[in-house]
C-alpha positions in Angstrom: -11.7 65.7 -75.1 -8.9 63.7 -73.5 -9.2 65.8 -70.3 -13.0 65.1 -70.3 -12.3 61.4 -70.5 -9.8 61.5 -67.8 -12.2 63.5 -65.5 -14.9 60.9 -66.3 -12.5 58.0 -65.3 -11.5 59.7 -62.1 -15.1 60.5 -61.3 -16.0 56.8 -61.8 -13.2 55.7 -59.5 -14.3 58.3 -56.9 -17.8 57.1 -57.0 -17.0 53.4 -56.7 -14.3 53.9 -54.1 -16.6 56.1 -52.0 -19.6 53.8 -52.2 -17.5 50.7 -51.5 -15.9 52.4 -48.4 -19.2 53.5 -47.0 -20.8 50.1 -47.5 -17.8 48.3 -45.9 -17.8 50.6 -42.9 -21.5 50.3 -42.5 -21.5 46.5 -42.7 -18.5 46.3 -40.3 -20.2 48.6 -37.8 -23.6 46.9 -38.1 -24.7 45.1 -34.9 -24.9 41.4 -35.0 -27.3 41.0 -32.1 -29.1 44.4 -32.5 -27.6 46.1 -29.5 -24.8 48.2 -30.9 -25.8 51.1 -33.1 -23.8 52.2 -36.1 -21.2 54.7 -35.1 -21.3 58.0 -37.1 -17.6 58.3 -36.6 -16.9 55.1 -38.5 -18.9 56.3 -41.5 -18.0 60.0 -41.5 -14.4 59.6 -42.8 -15.4 57.8 -46.0 -18.1 60.3 -46.6 -15.6 63.1 -46.1 -13.2 61.4 -48.6 -16.1 61.0 -51.0 -16.8 64.7 -50.9 -13.1 65.6 -51.2 -12.9 63.6 -54.4 -15.7 65.6 -55.9 -13.9 68.8 -54.9 -10.8 67.5 -56.7 -12.9 66.8 -59.8 -14.3 70.3 -59.7 -10.9 71.9 -59.4 -9.6 69.7 -62.3 -12.5 70.7 -64.5 -11.9 74.4 -63.6 -8.2 74.0 -64.4 -9.0 72.5 -67.8 -11.7 75.1 -68.7 -10.4 78.4 -67.3 -6.6 78.6 -67.5 -6.2 76.4 -70.5 -9.2 78.0 -72.2 -10.5 74.7 -73.4 -13.8 74.4 -75.2 -16.5 73.3 -72.7 -18.1 71.2 -75.5 -14.9 69.3 -75.9 -14.8 68.6 -72.2 -18.4 67.5 -72.3 -17.8 65.3 -75.3 -14.9 63.6 -73.5 -17.1 62.9 -70.5 -20.0 61.6 -72.5 -18.4 59.7 -75.4 -17.5 56.6 -73.2 -21.0 56.5 -71.7 -22.6 56.7 -75.1 -20.3 54.0 -76.4 -21.2 51.7 -73.5 -24.9 52.4 -74.0 -24.7 51.6 -77.7 -22.9 48.3 -76.9 -25.5 47.4 -74.3 -28.3 47.9 -76.7 -26.5 46.0 -79.4 -26.0 43.0 -77.2 -29.6 42.8 -76.1 -31.3 39.6 -77.2 -33.5 40.1 -80.2 -37.0 38.8 -80.6 -37.4 36.3 -83.3 -40.2 37.2 -85.7 -42.9 34.6 -86.2 
């Protein structure tokens, strides 16, 4: 379960880092006066890093499941427990309607 939580945390970091890098590169390469197109070279490196991070996550999941013979349900629980906890907190913090 700890390995699943660690994979979830790394996945979150990979997603936010990749999206942030792509947005930064796209905004930096955006034309101000409409004459310069966005260079595919400036956006391709962050996309490649984004994909490489997912490959690292896949290899880590394989390393936890196959050689260590970990239970897939434990890995799944480790990945989903933080998400479920956040969803429960979000629902709990919603403003409640007052009954008339």
